C-alpha positions as CSV (number, residue, x, y, z in Angstrom):
1,M,14.9,-4.7,-56.1
2,P,12.6,-2.2,-54.6
3,L,11.3,-4.9,-52.2
4,I,14.6,-5.3,-50.3
5,P,14.9,-1.7,-48.9
6,E,11.1,-1.8,-48.0
7,E,11.5,-4.9,-45.8
8,P,13.4,-3.4,-42.8
9,P,10.9,-0.6,-42.3
10,I,8.0,-3.0,-42.4
11,H,9.8,-5.2,-39.9
12,E,10.7,-2.3,-37.5
13,S,7.0,-1.1,-37.6
14,V,5.7,-4.3,-36.1
15,P,4.3,-3.4,-32.6
16,G,7.0,-5.5,-30.9
17,P,8.0,-2.9,-28.3
18,R,4.7,-3.4,-26.6
19,V,5.6,-7.0,-25.7
20,S,9.1,-6.3,-24.7
21,P,8.5,-3.9,-21.9
22,A,6.1,-6.2,-20.2
23,A,8.6,-8.9,-20.3
24,G,11.5,-6.6,-19.4
25,R,9.9,-5.2,-16.1
26,T,9.0,-1.7,-16.6
27,A,8.1,-1.5,-13.0
28,Q,10.7,1.2,-12.3
29,T,8.7,3.7,-14.5
30,P,8.1,6.6,-11.9
31,R,4.5,7.4,-11.0
32,P,3.9,10.8,-9.5
33,V,2.1,10.6,-6.1
34,P,-0.2,13.5,-5.4
35,G,0.1,15.5,-2.3
36,P,2.7,17.8,-0.5
37,G,6.1,16.8,0.2
38,L,5.5,14.8,3.3
39,R,6.1,11.5,1.4
40,P,9.5,12.0,-0.2
41,A,10.6,9.7,-2.9
42,T,13.3,8.4,-0.5
43,G,10.5,7.0,1.6
44,R,9.6,4.4,-1.1
45,P,12.9,2.4,-1.6
46,G,11.3,-0.9,-2.4
47,R,8.8,0.2,-5.0
48,P,10.3,-1.6,-8.0
49,G,10.3,-5.0,-6.3
50,P,6.5,-5.9,-5.7
51,Q,5.3,-5.1,-9.3
52,R,3.9,-8.5,-10.3
53,G,1.6,-7.6,-13.2
54,P,-1.0,-5.0,-13.8
55,A,-0.9,-2.4,-11.0
56,A,-4.6,-2.5,-10.2
57,T,-4.9,-6.1,-9.4
58,P,-3.7,-6.1,-5.7
59,V,-6.2,-3.7,-4.3
60,Q,-9.1,-5.0,-6.5
61,R,-8.6,-8.6,-5.4
62,S,-10.5,-8.6,-2.2
63,P,-11.5,-12.0,-0.9
64,R,-13.2,-10.5,2.2
65,D,-15.4,-8.1,0.2
66,A,-18.0,-10.8,-0.4
67,A,-18.2,-11.7,3.2
68,K,-18.7,-8.0,4.3
69,S,-21.8,-6.7,2.8
70,P,-21.8,-3.0,1.9
71,A,-25.0,-2.8,3.9
72,S,-23.2,-3.9,7.0
73,T,-22.8,-1.0,9.6
74,S,-20.6,-3.0,11.9
75,G,-17.3,-1.7,10.4
76,P,-15.4,-0.9,7.3
77,Q,-15.0,-3.0,4.2
78,I,-11.9,-5.2,4.6
79,Q,-9.5,-6.1,1.7
80,L,-6.7,-8.5,2.0
81,I,-3.6,-8.2,-0.4
82,P,-1.5,-11.3,-0.1
83,A,2.2,-10.7,0.3
84,P,5.1,-12.2,2.1
85,A,6.1,-10.4,5.4
86,E,9.1,-8.9,3.7
87,G,7.0,-7.6,0.8
88,A,4.0,-6.4,2.9
89,L,5.3,-2.8,3.1
90,D,5.8,-2.6,-0.6
91,A,2.3,-4.0,-1.1
92,A,1.0,-1.4,1.2
93,E,2.8,1.4,-0.8
94,E,1.3,0.1,-4.0
95,A,-2.1,0.1,-2.4
96,V,-1.6,3.7,-1.3
97,D,-0.6,4.7,-4.9
98,L,-3.7,3.0,-6.3
99,L,-5.8,4.8,-3.8
100,L,-4.3,8.2,-4.7
101,D,-4.4,7.5,-8.4
102,S,-8.2,6.6,-8.0
103,G,-8.8,10.1,-6.4
104,R,-8.6,9.4,-2.8
105,A,-7.2,12.4,-0.9
106,P,-3.8,11.9,0.7
107,H,-5.1,13.0,4.2
108,D,-7.7,10.3,4.0
109,V,-5.1,7.5,4.4
110,L,-3.3,6.2,7.5
111,V,-0.7,3.4,7.0
112,L,0.3,1.2,9.9
113,T,3.2,-1.2,10.1
114,T,3.5,-4.2,12.6
115,G,7.2,-4.8,12.0
116,D,9.9,-2.3,10.9
117,Q,8.8,1.3,10.6
118,H,8.0,2.8,7.2
119,P,11.1,4.7,6.0
120,W,9.2,8.0,6.1
121,A,8.2,7.5,9.7
122,A,11.7,6.6,10.7
123,H,13.0,9.6,9.0
124,E,10.5,12.0,10.5
125,L,10.9,10.6,14.0
126,S,14.6,11.4,13.7
127,F,13.6,15.0,14.1
128,G,11.6,14.2,17.3
129,E,8.2,13.0,18.2
130,E,6.6,16.4,18.5
131,S,7.4,17.3,14.9
132,Y,6.4,13.9,13.8
133,W,3.0,14.1,15.5
134,A,2.4,17.7,14.4
135,Q,2.4,16.4,10.8
136,H,-0.2,13.9,11.9
137,D,-2.3,16.6,13.4
138,A,-2.0,18.8,10.3
139,R,-3.6,16.1,8.2
140,D,-1.9,17.3,5.1
141,D,-0.9,13.9,3.7
142,V,-0.8,10.2,4.1
143,F,0.5,9.4,7.6
144,Y,2.7,6.4,8.5
145,A,2.9,5.0,12.0
146,D,3.9,1.9,14.0
147,A,0.9,-0.1,14.8
148,A,2.0,0.0,18.5
149,V,1.0,3.6,18.6
150,A,-2.1,3.3,16.5
151,G,-4.1,4.4,19.5
152,R,-2.6,7.9,19.3
153,A,-3.4,8.3,15.6
154,A,-6.8,9.8,14.6
155,G,-9.2,7.7,12.5
156,R,-9.1,8.2,8.7
157,P,-11.5,6.9,5.9
158,V,-8.8,4.3,4.8
159,V,-6.4,2.4,7.0
160,V,-3.7,0.3,5.3
161,V,-1.9,-2.2,7.6
162,A,1.4,-3.8,6.4
163,V,1.8,-7.0,8.5
164,N,5.5,-6.9,7.8
165,G,6.8,-8.7,11.0
166,G,6.7,-8.0,14.6
167,A,5.5,-10.2,17.5
168,D,2.1,-11.9,17.1
169,D,0.6,-10.3,20.2
170,A,1.4,-6.8,18.8
171,A,-0.1,-7.7,15.5
172,I,-3.2,-9.2,17.1
173,R,-3.8,-5.9,19.0
174,A,-3.0,-3.9,15.7
175,L,-5.7,-5.4,13.5
176,P,-8.7,-4.4,15.7
177,A,-7.1,-1.1,16.4
178,A,-6.8,-0.5,12.7
179,M,-10.3,-1.5,12.1
180,A,-11.5,0.9,14.8
181,K,-9.6,3.7,13.0
182,A,-10.8,2.9,9.4
183,G,-13.9,4.7,8.4
184,V,-14.8,3.0,5.2
185,L,-12.0,0.7,4.1
186,L,-9.3,-1.4,5.8
187,I,-6.6,-2.8,3.6
188,I,-4.4,-5.6,5.2
189,C,-1.2,-6.5,3.4
190,G,0.6,-9.6,4.4
191,D,0.7,-13.4,4.6
192,P,-2.9,-14.6,4.5
193,Q,-2.2,-17.6,6.6
194,R,-0.6,-15.5,9.4
195,I,-3.3,-12.8,9.1
196,N,-6.1,-15.5,9.3
197,A,-4.3,-17.0,12.4
198,L,-4.1,-13.6,14.0
199,I,-7.7,-12.9,13.3
200,G,-8.7,-16.2,14.7
201,A,-6.5,-15.5,17.8
202,G,-8.1,-12.3,18.9
203,V,-9.7,-10.1,16.3
């Protein structure tokens, strides 16, 4: 008789909950992003979608790292994060989170988009370009811009490009511009086939 009441506690103490969250998508667990309030939570609407496993894998998978030797002085290291065009912005946001979590200062990062504007940029531009570019000049946080105006943005140690649509000729111009702006690291998020085609066409 004493065995019957003991069985439920033993069953409940089995470490099952560790398995169920992974299967049940805990991607919506909020992660604090360092830095002042220039990147409001509303600027990251698509975060839950792109989580496809351990958070660290996208930035660490860098097919081009082997091709670019650290000893090369011709430009920054290049990392490619494969993502469909509609998921490129989310992949870029995840890359930014990983950079900040690893200790990179927010003002070290510039994010460029080839298609739709990042929601933060669209929101800030609604207050006027002067206010928007004043935040860029203040260098207080991650800055988001359309790749078409990349020439106006100052260089930063890390540039993240979301190839999230846009005309091919605009994207072709965006990639070398982003490379010129990146001091040590260029992260390109998008469809690898399209990116390779763009690079072959003019980068």
